[in-house]
ZAMARGU-4260 file (C-alpha; in steps of 0.2 Angstrom, whole numbers, plus 5000, padded with zeros to 4 digits):
<rodrens>
0) 5295/5264/5142 | 5281/5257/5131 | 5294/5256/5116 | 5304/5243/5125 | 5289/5231/5125
5) 5287/5235/5106 | 5305/5231/5103 | 5304/5215/5113 | 5288/5209/5103 | 5297/5213/5087
10) 5312/5203/5093 | 5301/5188/5096 | 5296/5189/5078 | 5314/5191/5072 | 5318/5175/5082
15) 5304/5166/5073 | 5310/5172/5056 | 5328/5167/5060 | 5323/5150/5066 | 5313/5148/5050
20) 5329/5152/5041 | 5338/5139/5051 | 5326/5126/5046 | 5327/5131/5028 | 5346/5131/5028
25) 5345/5113/5035 | 5334/5108/5021 | 5344/5117/5007 | 5359/5108/5014 | 5350/5091/5012
30) 5351/5083/4995 | 5336/5072/4999 | 5325/5088/5001 | 5329/5094/4983 | 5311/5092/4978
35) 5305/5106/4989 | 5320/5117/4985 | 5311/5130/4974 | 5298/5133/4988 | 5312/5134/5001
40) 5321/5147/4991 | 5306/5157/4988 | 5302/5157/5007 | 5320/5163/5010 | 5317/5177/4997
45) 5301/5182/5006 | 5310/5182/5023 | 5323/5194/5015 | 5310/5205/5008 | 5302/5206/5025
50) 5318/5210/5034 | 5322/5223/5021 | 5305/5231/5021 | 5302/5232/5040 | 5318/5228/5050
55) 5330/5239/5039 | 5318/5253/5035 | 5309/5255/5052 | 5315/5244/5066 | 5334/5248/5065
60) 5332/5266/5061 | 5320/5269/5075 | 5332/5261/5087 | 5347/5271/5081 | 5338/5288/5079
65) 5327/5287/5094 | 5332/5276/5108 | 5351/5275/5105 | 5353/5294/5102 | 5344/5298/5118
70) 5354/5285/5128 | 5370/5294/5121 | 5364/5311/5126 | 5361/5305/5144 | 5376/5294/5147
75) 5392/5288/5140 | 5391/5271/5150 | 5385/5261/5135 | 5394/5270/5121 | 5405/5255/5116
80) 5390/5243/5115 | 5379/5256/5106 | 5393/5258/5093 | 5393/5240/5090 | 5374/5239/5088
85) 5374/5253/5076 | 5388/5245/5066 | 5377/5229/5065 | 5363/5241/5059 | 5374/5246/5045
90) 5380/5229/5040 | 5363/5220/5041 | 5356/5227/5024 | 5371/5220/5015 | 5369/5203/5023
95) 5350/5203/5019 | 5354/5208/5001 | 5367/5194/4999 | 5354/5181/5006 | 5341/5188/4993
100) 5353/5187/4979 | 5358/5169/4983 | 5340/5164/4985 | 5335/5171/4967 | 5347/5163/4954
105) 5350/5173/4939 | 5356/5169/4922 | 5375/5164/4921 | 5375/5161/4940 | 5386/5149/4949
110) 5380/5130/4949 | 5365/5127/4960 | 5374/5117/4973 | 5388/5130/4975 | 5375/5144/4977
115) 5365/5133/4990 | 5381/5130/5000 | 5385/5149/5000 | 5367/5153/5005 | 5368/5141/5020
120) 5384/5149/5026 | 5377/5166/5024 | 5361/5162/5033 | 5371/5154/5048 | 5382/5170/5049
125) 5366/5181/5048 | 5357/5171/5062 | 5372/5171/5074 | 5375/5190/5072 | 5356/5195/5073
130) 5354/5184/5089 | 5369/5192/5097 | 5363/5209/5092 | 5346/5206/5100 | 5353/5199/5116
135) 5365/5214/5118 | 5350/5226/5116 | 5339/5217/5129 | 5353/5214/5141 | 5363/5230/5140
140) 5354/5244/5132 | 5336/5241/5139 | 5342/5242/5157 | 5353/5257/5153 | 5338/5266/5145
145) 5327/5263/5160 | 5340/5270/5171 | 5345/5286/5162 | 5331/5292/5150 | 5319/5305/5157
150) 5300/5305/5155 | 5302/5318/5141 | 5313/5306/5132 | 5301/5291/5134 | 5287/5301/5127
155) 5297/5305/5111 | 5304/5287/5109 | 5287/5279/5113 | 5278/5290/5100 | 5291/5285/5087
160) 5289/5267/5090 | 5270/5268/5090 | 5270/5275/5072 | 5274/5258/5063 | 5267/5240/5066
165) 5277/5225/5063 | 5268/5217/5048 | 5270/5199/5054 | 5259/5204/5068 | 5246/5214/5058
170) 5230/5205/5053 | 5228/5218/5038 | 5246/5214/5031 | 5248/5212/5012 | 5246/5195/5004
175) 5265/5192/5003 | 5267/5194/5022 | 5252/5183/5025 | 5260/5170/5014 | 5276/5172/5024
180) 5267/5170/5040 | 5259/5154/5034 | 5276/5147/5029 | 5284/5151/5045 | 5270/5143/5055
185) 5272/5127/5044 | 5290/5127/5047 | 5290/5129/5065 | 5276/5128/5078 | 5266/5114/5069
190) 5281/5102/5070 | 5285/5107/5088 | 5268/5108/5095 | 5273/5112/5113 | 5261/5120/5125
195) 5243/5123/5125 | 5233/5139/5128 | 5236/5146/5145 | 5218/5150/5150 | 5213/5132/5147
200) 5228/5124/5156 | 5228/5136/5171 | 5209/5134/5173 | 5211/5115/5174 | 5226/5115/5185
205) 5222/5129/5197 | 5211/5119/5209 | 5227/5111/5215 | 5234/5128/5220 | 5240/5125/5238
210) 5229/5133/5251 | 5243/5134/5263 | 5255/5150/5263 | 5272/5152/5269 | 5287/5141/5267
215) 5285/5125/5257 | 5303/5120/5257 | 5317/5124/5269 | 5335/5118/5266 | 5347/5122/5280
220) 5365/5118/5282 | 5364/5105/5268 | 5380/5096/5264 | 5383/5082/5251 | 5398/5071/5247
225) 5403/5060/5233 | 5415/5049/5242 | 5427/5060/5250 | 5423/5075/5239 | 5411/5087/5247
230) 5400/5094/5233 | 5388/5105/5243 | 5394/5116/5258 | 5381/5121/5270 | 5367/5126/5258
235) 5353/5137/5265 | 5338/5139/5254 | 5319/5143/5256 | 5304/5142/5244 | 5287/5149/5248
240) 5271/5141/5242 | 5267/5146/5224 | 5284/5153/5221 | 5296/5151/5206 | 5313/5151/5213
245) 5328/5150/5201 | 5345/5142/5205 | 5359/5148/5193 | 5377/5144/5191 | 5391/5137/5180
250) 5393/5119/5176 | 5400/5109/5192 | 5393/5122/5204 | 5382/5109/5212 | 5365/5113/5205
255) 5359/5096/5200 | 5367/5088/5216 | 5356/5100/5226 | 5340/5095/5217 | 5345/5076/5219
260) 5346/5079/5238 | 5329/5087/5238 | 5321/5073/5228 | 5330/5060/5239 | 5340/5052/5225
265) 5356/5058/5233 | 5358/5057/5252 | 5363/5072/5262 | 5379/5071/5273 | 5373/5084/5285
270) 5360/5097/5287 | 5341/5096/5285 | 5327/5097/5272 | 5310/5102/5278 | 5295/5101/5267
275) 5278/5107/5272 | 5285/5109/5290 | 5291/5090/5291 | 5309/5084/5291 | 5311/5074/5275
280) 5330/5073/5276 | 5330/5054/5278 | 5314/5050/5269 | 5315/5038/5254 | 5314/5046/5236
285) 5297/5037/5232 | 5290/5043/5248 | 5295/5061/5243 | 5285/5059/5227 | 5270/5053/5236
290) 5272/5069/5247 | 5271/5080/5232 | 5289/5082/5226 | 5293/5078/5207 | 5309/5080/5198
295) 5311/5083/5179 | 5329/5077/5176 | 5343/5085/5166 | 5343/5078/5148 | 5325/5073/5149
300) 5328/5054/5151 | 5313/5048/5143 | 5310/5029/5140 | 5313/5030/5121 | 5307/5013/5115
305) 5291/5015/5126 | 5276/5024/5119 | 5273/5042/5124 | 5257/5037/5134 | 5266/5023/5144
310) 5280/5036/5148 | 5267/5047/5156 | 5258/5032/5165 | 5275/5028/5173 | 5275/5045/5181
315) 5258/5041/5190 | 5264/5025/5199 | 5261/5033/5216 | 5243/5037/5211 | 5227/5026/5212
320) 5223/5018/5195 | 5207/5027/5194 | 5216/5044/5194 | 5227/5040/5179 | 5215/5045/5165
325) 5212/5062/5173 | 5230/5065/5175 | 5233/5060/5156 | 5219/5072/5151 | 5228/5086/5161
330) 5244/5083/5153 | 5237/5082/5135 | 5228/5099/5138 | 5245/5106/5144 | 5254/5098/5129
335) 5242/5094/5114 | 5255/5086/5103 | 5258/5072/5115 | 5239/5067/5114 | 5241/5067/5095
340) 5257/5056/5096 | 5253/5046/5112 | 5255/5029/5103 | 5272/5033/5096 | 5288/5028/5104
345) 5295/5043/5114 | 5311/5042/5105 | 5303/5048/5089 | 5299/5065/5097 | 5310/5081/5094
350) 5321/5088/5109 | 5308/5101/5113 | 5294/5088/5113 | 5304/5076/5124 | 5307/5090/5136
355) 5288/5092/5137 | 5285/5073/5139 | 5298/5074/5154 | 5288/5088/5162 | 5271/5079/5158
360) 5278/5063/5167 | 5282/5073/5182 | 5265/5082/5182 | 5257/5064/5182 | 5262/5063/5201
365) 5252/5079/5204 | 5266/5088/5212 | 5266/5102/5224 | 5284/5106/5221 | 5291/5103/5204
370) 5310/5102/5202 | 5316/5107/5184 | 5334/5103/5180 | 5340/5113/5164 | 5324/5112/5154
375) 5331/5123/5140 | 5347/5113/5138 | 5351/5110/5120 | 5335/5118/5113 | 5333/5131/5099
380) 5329/5149/5105 | 5311/5148/5099 | 5308/5132/5109 | 5317/5139/5124 | 5305/5154/5123
385) 5290/5141/5123 | 5298/5131/5137 | 5298/5147/5148 | 5281/5152/5143 | 5275/5135/5150
390) 5285/5136/5166 | 5276/5153/5169 | 5260/5145/5165 | 5263/5131/5178 | 5267/5144/5191
395) 5251/5153/5187 | 5242/5137/5191 | 5249/5137/5209 | 5263/5125/5207 | 5279/5129/5217
400) 5294/5127/5206 | 5313/5126/5209 | 5321/5130/5192 | 5339/5125/5189 | 5345/5134/5173
405) 5362/5139/5165 | 5352/5152/5154 | 5353/5164/5168 | 5345/5178/5159 | 5329/5168/5155
410) 5328/5161/5173 | 5331/5177/5182 | 5318/5186/5172 | 5304/5174/5177 | 5309/5170/5195
415) 5301/5177/5211 | 5318/5174/5220 | 5334/5167/5215 | 5350/5159/5222 | 5368/5160/5214
420) 5378/5144/5217 | 5397/5143/5215 | 5407/5128/5219 | 5394/5121/5231 | 5390/5137/5240
425) 5377/5150/5239 | 5386/5166/5235 | 5371/5178/5231 | 5352/5178/5233 | 5338/5190/5230
430) 5323/5194/5219 | 5326/5187/5201 | 5324/5204/5192 | 5336/5212/5204 | 5349/5199/5202
435) 5347/5201/5183 | 5354/5219/5186 | 5368/5214/5197 | 5385/5218/5190 | 5393/5203/5196
440) 5379/5191/5190 | 5379/5200/5173 | 5398/5198/5171 | 5399/5180/5177 | 5383/5173/5169
445) 5377/5185/5155 | 5393/5188/5147 | 5394/5207/5150
</rodrens>
């Protein structure tokens, strides 16, 4: 099954490429960015060349001729989806060619503004289709392949995918790919500057790993009301020390209400919350922070006019003043961009950077249990990928995490255990990867 990991790695590069295209499209649509238009159009053309030379000649044909063909041979279950994916493969070269033509004006062509508008529209259509295509492959065809392909099939498929290397990840790639890689880096990671290197961060945070094993948080029969309206109906939930537990569900299911009850912001009407073996059901919110529970709220809720560093210091109000500097250093190792911009107002940060600031503010209290409420909400796919890398990094450092997330696929993929919440009740629970394969979950939350 090695080929699936190869495809996923190639998909990550495609996400980076399509997000770079999105940035370029925004710049092309902005009259104030006209001075950089020639460079931006040249970068679009480089991306089109990369997509044509690798994706269309190698990546897509290998999927169709090797992976999809063998799935069809073994099962009819995914025939309709594979038909759609192969139609995408047939259409994609024509889309890429249109993007390249619009990025390289020729004599007698339409006015520049008209061509730019058409290019922006073409990029938007291409990005949407490619994104849906990759999600379908990973959410539908990959699980089906794991289920139906034989060892002999995998030997042939893996050998085919080993035969070519994505040039974006090849240090020996030709000069034009090296230039493209540099321009993508300039367009994306440098401005976002999210998480630090995991070996550095985990090494510094690991000493706080909880020595105790077993259940850290136990919620039993929890009921919560807003006036006469009952929002939670007898919730039972457990989180073991060091676990990453996901809570998924639709809007209005009660996910945020449950987090607010655990953190003490919302009072419980009935039931019990036990933390580290102690009943904290009636404990004040600030006392729960001191005990090691910190919540990262939905929508980030940073203090925009205050500096980034002052936002972080606010998160350390329960700690002795002598520990604040050490806490800041830990957060700056976790999110280096915050160190660089620490004197700037928090409101000047991008959405992804504000999310990291909200996580950093919670980390300043040195939590044993971190409650994350919709950390990927409203963020671009590339930034969502980075958010979940950081979540996994925090788990590796021994921090217990309860993750509320509407992006069910991403949440279940990283969770040790997960709960599905519907209209205030737990309807399903189990290991995250197993729920990812559950037909009811796939239909309700993965759009399949």
